[in-house]
N, C-alpha and C positions, 0 to 999 in steps of 0.2 A: 504494500500500500504506500503510495507516494505521500510526501509531506504536503500539507496545505500551505500555500504561500500567502504572505501578507501582501496586500495591494501596495505596489511600489509608490504610486503617486500619493496615496493616503499617508504613508509613513513619513514622507517628506513634508507634508502640509499640516499634519495634526500632531499634537503632543498631549499626553494625559498627565494631569497634575497629580499631586499626592492625594488630594481629596477626591479624585475620580472625575473631575471636570475635564473637558476636552477644549484646548485652546488652539487658535490659528492666527496667522498674521492677516491683518486687514488688506484688502485689495486697493488698487488705484493710487499707489504711492511710489511708482517707479519713474515716471516721466510726465512731462507736461504739468509741472507743479506750479508754474507761475500764475496760472489763472485760478488756482484753488486757494481758498482763504487760509489764513494761518490757523484759524479755529478748526477747519476741516482737516488740515494736515496733522495737527496736534492730536485730533481724535483718532486718526488712522495709525498713530504710533502705538496706541493701546492694543493689547491682545484681545481678540474676539473670543467669545465663548459659544460653543455649539449649543443650539437650542434643544429643548427636550424632544421636539418632533424629529430631528435629524440624528439625535444621539445614538440610537440603536443601530442605525445604518452605518454611521462612522465606526462604531465599535466592531461591527461585522467586517468592515473593510480592513480594520486593524487586527482582526482575528482575536479580539479580546473577550468575546462573548459567544458561547455555544456555537 
């Protein structure tokens, strides 16, 4: 029986915290930053948390649940 592989794109994008929450880096902060407000860019620095609706799906991609 072969091993089940973790989804490669998911392991690069998501990180599980010690409390079990899943964090990710916010999008839209790579280029074309001059037209975006300071407030918007500052908000994009913060880590995002995966919502409860998508949490089970992301855990399945990471092979952390059943």
